C-alpha positions in Angstrom: -43.8 -177.3 -68.1 -43.0 -174.9 -70.9 -39.4 -174.8 -69.8 -39.1 -178.6 -69.9 -40.6 -178.7 -73.4 -38.1 -176.1 -74.5 -35.2 -178.0 -73.1 -36.4 -181.2 -74.7 -36.8 -179.4 -78.0 -33.3 -178.0 -77.9 -31.9 -181.4 -76.9 -33.6 -183.1 -79.8 -32.5 -180.3 -82.2 -28.9 -180.5 -80.9 -28.8 -184.3 -81.2 -30.3 -184.1 -84.7 -27.7 -181.5 -85.8 -24.9 -183.7 -84.3 -26.1 -186.8 -86.1 -26.6 -184.8 -89.4 -23.1 -183.3 -89.1 -21.5 -186.7 -88.5 -23.4 -188.1 -91.4 -22.2 -185.3 -93.7 -18.6 -185.7 -92.4 -18.8 -189.5 -93.0 -20.2 -189.0 -96.5 -17.5 -186.3 -97.2 -14.8 -188.7 -96.1 -16.2 -191.4 -98.3 -16.0 -189.1 -101.3 -12.6 -187.6 -100.7 -10.9 -190.7 -99.3 -9.2 -191.7 -102.6 -7.7 -188.2 -102.9 -6.0 -188.2 -99.4 -2.4 -189.2 -98.9 -1.8 -192.9 -99.6 -1.4 -194.1 -96.1 -4.6 -192.3 -95.0 -6.7 -193.3 -98.0 -5.5 -196.9 -97.7 -6.4 -197.0 -94.1 -9.9 -195.7 -94.9 -10.6 -197.9 -97.9 -8.5 -201.1 -97.6 -10.4 -204.4 -97.4 -7.3 -206.4 -96.2 -8.9 -206.6 -92.7 -10.9 -208.9 -90.5 -13.7 -206.3 -90.2 -17.1 -207.5 -91.3 -16.6 -205.7 -94.6 -13.0 -207.0 -94.9 -11.6 -210.0 -96.8 -10.5 -212.1 -93.9 -11.4 -214.1 -90.8 -8.6 -215.5 -88.6 -8.4 -219.0 -87.3 -6.6 -218.2 -84.0 -5.2 -221.7 -83.1 -3.2 -221.8 -86.4 -3.0 -218.1 -87.3 -4.4 -219.1 -90.8 -6.3 -216.3 -92.4 -9.6 -217.5 -94.1 -10.5 -215.4 -97.1 -14.3 -215.1 -97.1 -15.9 -217.3 -99.7 -18.5 -216.0 -102.2 -17.6 -212.3 -101.5 -17.6 -209.5 -104.1 -16.3 -206.1 -102.9 -14.3 -203.2 -104.2 -10.8 -203.3 -102.9 -8.3 -200.4 -102.6 -4.7 -199.9 -101.8 -2.2 -197.1 -102.4 -4.3 -195.4 -105.1 -5.2 -198.6 -106.9 -8.8 -200.0 -106.9 -9.9 -203.4 -108.2 -12.8 -205.9 -107.8 -12.3 -208.7 -105.4 -14.5 -211.7 -106.0 -14.0 -215.1 -104.4 -15.4 -218.5 -105.1 -17.0 -221.0 -102.7 -13.6 -222.0 -101.4 -12.5 -218.4 -100.7 -10.1 -218.0 -103.6 -10.1 -215.4 -106.4 -11.4 -217.3 -109.4 -14.3 -217.0 -111.8 -17.2 -219.5 -111.2 -16.5 -223.1 -112.4 -12.8 -222.6 -112.8 -10.9 -225.8 -113.5 -8.4 -226.9 -110.9 -5.8 -228.9 -113.0 -3.0 -226.4 -112.3 -2.9 -224.7 -109.0 -1.0 -221.3 -108.6 0.1 -220.8 -105.0 1.7 -217.7 -103.5 1.1 -214.3 -102.0 -0.4 -211.0 -103.3 1.7 -211.1 -106.5 -0.2 -214.3 -107.4 -3.5 -213.1 -106.0 -3.4 -210.1 -108.3 -3.2 -207.2 -106.0 -4.2 -203.9 -107.6 -5.7 -205.2 -110.9 -9.0 -206.8 -111.9 -9.1 -210.6 -112.3 -8.7 -210.6 -116.1 -5.4 -208.6 -115.7 -3.9 -211.1 -113.2 -1.4 -213.6 -114.7 -3.8 -216.4 -113.7 -6.6 -214.6 -115.6 -4.4 -214.1 -118.6 -3.3 -217.8 -118.6 -6.9 -218.9 -118.3 -8.6 -216.6 -120.8 -5.8 -216.0 -123.4 -3.7 -219.1 -123.2 -6.5 -221.5 -122.2 -4.6 -223.2 -119.4 -6.8 -224.8 -116.7 -5.3 -222.8 -113.8 -6.7 -222.1 -110.4 -5.5 -219.1 -108.3 -4.9 -220.0 -104.7 -2.7 -216.9 -104.1 -3.7 -214.6 -101.2 -2.3 -211.3 -100.0 0.5 -211.7 -97.4 0.5 -215.5 -97.6 3.9 -217.2 -97.0 4.9 -220.9 -97.4 3.2 -221.7 -94.0 -0.2 -220.6 -95.2 0.5 -222.1 -98.7 1.0 -225.4 -97.0 -2.2 -225.2 -95.0 -4.2 -224.2 -98.1 -2.9 -227.4 -99.9 -3.6 -229.6 -96.9 -7.2 -228.3 -96.8 -8.1 -228.8 -100.5 -5.5 -231.0 -102.3 -7.5 -234.2 -102.1 -10.7 -232.4 -103.2 -9.2 -230.5 -106.1 -6.9 -233.3 -107.3 -4.7 -231.1 -109.6 -2.1 -232.4 -112.0 0.4 -229.6 -111.2 1.1 -227.1 -108.4 3.2 -224.0 -109.1 4.6 -222.4 -105.9 5.7 -218.8 -106.4 8.3 -217.3 -104.1 8.7 -213.6 -103.6 11.3 -211.7 -101.6 8.9 -210.6 -98.8 7.8 -214.2 -98.1 10.9 -214.6 -95.9 9.7 -211.8 -93.6 6.1 -213.1 -93.5 7.3 -216.5 -92.2 8.5 -214.9 -89.1 4.9 -214.4 -87.9 4.3 -218.2 -87.9 7.3 -219.6 -86.0 6.8 -221.3 -82.6 9.0 -220.2 -79.6 11.7 -222.7 -80.6 11.8 -221.3 -84.2 10.5 -224.6 -85.6 7.9 -225.0 -88.3 4.4 -225.4 -87.0 2.4 -228.2 -88.6 -1.4 -228.1 -88.1 -3.1 -231.2 -86.7 -6.0 -232.9 -88.6 -8.5 -231.5 -86.1 -7.2 -228.0 -86.7 -7.5 -228.4 -90.4 -11.1 -229.8 -90.0 -12.0 -226.8 -87.9 -10.7 -224.4 -90.6 -12.7 -226.2 -93.3 -15.8 -226.1 -91.1 -15.4 -222.3 -90.7 -15.1 -221.9 -94.5 -18.3 -223.9 -95.1 -20.1 -221.9 -92.4 -19.1 -218.6 -94.0 -20.1 -219.9 -97.4 -23.6 -220.8 -96.1 -24.2 -218.0 -93.7 -22.3 -214.7 -94.4 -21.8 -212.7 -91.2 -24.1 -209.7 -90.5 -22.3 -206.9 -88.6 -23.7 -205.7 -85.3 -24.4 -202.0 -84.6 -21.1 -201.7 -82.7 -19.2 -203.2 -85.6 -20.9 -200.9 -88.1 -19.8 -197.9 -86.0 -16.2 -199.3 -85.9 -16.2 -199.5 -89.7 -17.1 -195.8 -90.2 -14.5 -193.7 -92.1 -14.3 -191.3 -89.1 -13.1 -194.0 -86.7 -10.8 -195.5 -89.3 -9.3 -192.0 -89.9 -8.6 -191.6 -86.2 -6.9 -195.0 -86.1 -4.9 -194.2 -89.2 -3.6 -190.9 -87.7 -2.7 -192.7 -84.5 -0.8 -195.4 -86.4 1.3 -193.0 -88.6 4.4 -193.2 -86.3 4.2 -197.0 -86.4 4.2 -196.9 -90.2 7.2 -194.7 -90.3 9.1 -197.0 -87.9 8.5 -200.1 -90.0 11.7 -199.3 -92.0 13.7 -199.7 -88.8 12.3 -203.2 -87.9 15.8 -204.6 -87.5 18.4 -202.5 -85.6 21.4 -201.5 -87.7 19.5 -201.4 -91.0 17.8 -198.4 -92.4 18.7 -196.1 -89.5 20.1 -193.5 -91.9 17.2 -191.8 -93.7 19.2 -191.9 -97.0 19.7 -195.6 -96.7 16.2 -196.8 -95.4 15.3 -200.2 -96.8 11.9 -202.0 -96.8 11.4 -204.3 -93.8 11.2 -207.4 -96.1 14.6 -206.6 -97.5 16.0 -206.2 -94.0 14.7 -209.7 -93.2 16.8 -211.1 -96.1 19.8 -208.9 -95.5 20.4 -209.8 -91.9 22.4 -213.1 -91.8 21.0 -214.3 -88.4 17.4 -213.7 -89.6 17.9 -215.2 -93.0 19.5 -218.3 -91.6 16.4 -219.0 -89.6 13.8 -218.1 -92.2 15.6 -219.7 -95.0 15.8 -223.1 -93.2 12.2 -222.7 -92.2 11.2 -222.2 -95.8 13.2 -225.2 -96.9 11.5 -227.4 -94.4 8.0 -226.4 -95.6 8.9 -226.8 -99.2 10.1 -230.3 -98.4 6.8 -231.0 -96.7 4.9 -229.7 -99.7 7.0 -231.7 -102.2 6.4 -234.8 -100.2 2.7 -234.2 -99.9 2.4 -233.8 -103.7 4.8 -236.5 -104.6 2.7 -239.0 -102.6 -0.3 -238.1 -104.8 1.5 -238.1 -108.1 1.3 -234.3 -108.5 4.1 -232.3 -110.1 5.5 -229.3 -108.2 7.1 -226.4 -109.8 9.0 -223.5 -108.1 9.0 -220.0 -109.6 11.3 -217.3 -108.3 9.4 -214.0 -108.7 12.6 -212.0 -109.0 11.5 -208.4 -109.3 14.8 -206.7 -108.9 13.7 -204.4 -111.8 11.4 -202.7 -109.3 14.1 -202.4 -106.6 17.5 -202.4 -108.3 19.3 -201.1 -105.2 18.4 -204.3 -103.4 19.6 -206.8 -106.0 21.8 -208.4 -103.4 18.7 -209.5 -101.4 17.0 -210.8 -104.6 20.2 -212.8 -105.2 19.9 -214.4 -101.8 16.3 -215.5 -102.4 17.2 -216.8 -105.8 19.9 -218.9 -104.4 17.5 -220.3 -101.8 15.0 -221.2 -104.6 17.7 -223.1 -106.5 18.8 -224.9 -103.3 15.2 -226.1 -102.7 14.8 -227.2 -106.3 17.9 -229.4 -106.0 17.0 -230.8 -102.6 13.6 -231.8 -103.8 14.3 -232.4 -107.5 11.8 -229.8 -108.7 11.5 -227.9 -112.0 12.5 -224.4 -111.2 12.0 -221.2 -113.1 12.6 -217.4 -112.7 10.7 -214.3 -113.7 13.9 -212.2 -113.7 14.4 -212.2 -117.5 10.7 -211.6 -118.2 10.7 -208.5 -116.0 14.2 -207.2 -116.6 14.4 -203.4 -117.3 10.6 -203.2 -117.3 9.6 -200.1 -115.4 6.0 -200.3 -116.6 5.6 -203.8 -115.1 4.8 -202.5 -111.6 2.1 -200.4 -110.2 3.2 -196.8 -109.2 3.7 -196.3 -105.5 3.0 -199.9 -104.9 5.4 -202.5 -106.4 2.9 -205.1 -107.4 2.5 -206.3 -111.0 0.7 -204.0 -113.4 -1.2 -205.5 -116.4 2.0 -205.5 -118.3 3.9 -207.2 -115.5 1.2 -209.9 -115.2 1.2 -210.4 -118.9 5.0 -211.0 -119.0 4.8 -213.5 -116.2 1.9 -215.2 -118.0 4.0 -215.5 -121.2 6.9 -217.0 -119.2 4.5 -219.5 -117.4 2.9 -220.5 -120.7 6.3 -221.4 -122.1 7.2 -223.3 -118.9 4.0 -225.3 -119.0 4.5 -226.2 -122.7 8.1 -227.2 -121.8 9.5 -224.5 -124.1 11.4 -222.7 -121.3 14.6 -224.0 -119.9 14.7 -224.4 -116.1 17.2 -222.2 -114.2 19.0 -225.2 -112.7 19.9 -228.7 -114.0 18.9 -231.5 -111.7 21.8 -233.7 -110.7 21.7 -237.5 -110.7 19.7 -238.7 -107.7 22.7 -239.9 -105.7 24.6 -236.6 -106.2 21.4 -234.5 -105.4 21.0 -236.5 -102.2 24.6 -236.0 -101.2 24.4 -232.2 -101.9 21.3 -231.9 -99.7 23.0 -233.4 -96.6 23.3 -231.2 -93.5 26.4 -229.0 -93.7 26.8 -229.3 -97.4 25.8 -226.7 -100.0 24.1 -228.1 -103.1 26.0 -227.5 -106.3 23.9 -225.2 -108.4 24.3 -225.5 -112.2 23.0 -222.4 -114.0 21.4 -223.0 -117.4 21.7 -219.8 -119.4 20.6 -216.3 -118.7 17.6 -215.9 -116.4 
């Protein structure tokens, strides 16, 4: 009997010590996580996940990522920390933001790495008093931009929509192609399902189970991060024949633009979606602008890829008769415009883009192409013909 009690006591003591040790290790990881190497700290602290404490939930039939509505958390990536706060529709805007001018794009528009007041939407709203509404989301491409508009355009009823195009968008579109490499258009029932999920998340935020809470611990995330390090290193060699030499490695999104056979597919895919967006807005009397977020100042070695994307933007503007602007001149030679070890806009970068947009909205900035007469524009957009781009000054 005494022996059994001793064994039970030692078992309880051992279990308690293990739990205490794990707790101390978890708390230690929480404290030192920001000080670890970027790929490790980001894996531990990033909220760009579908975990219960993450930003997203995925609608699997369409692949559309729902950003959780009414969520306020502290986000982290590559040494940068910022407050992420969403409104009832799941976008990053202060309460009661007006929706007369919608800003649509990826993490550059969302405002990755800076607080809301330092995003260019925040600067436009608070300093220039434009009634803008930020519908940008991390890793969005034109496919998800199109779905976001389909979901809310008739409810928001904006006067203008500004679609921002960034070099990595071409790569992101590759995840949303069907087997025949044709654009996927969601059905009305699929759109209704997405909207129902957003309303449900708005009214009943999820409560993580015990198993999910264990999976969210820093210890398990650290183990996963260490296992994924080889995959991270291989991301530079996504396309054979590019980046195989260590001295010439290029980012995966640059490779997606540099390879002719890949760019031919993604470029046409992008043109198709922009045409759908232009038609959707034109039918509702809403003006569409395109803005080329040309950030070659951050990656001068890959200016040739930025040129390709800029030419694509000009082509889409001519095909759809849109006002088209570029951030190239605003960001030129500005090394402080980008976050260190990241590449997204700093406060200064966002401020410069905001100044450029303010001038465009007040019609004080010349578009980067001149629209042709309707008959010439229609002819230039015919299959097999390249639209004639007419530059208008330095950009």
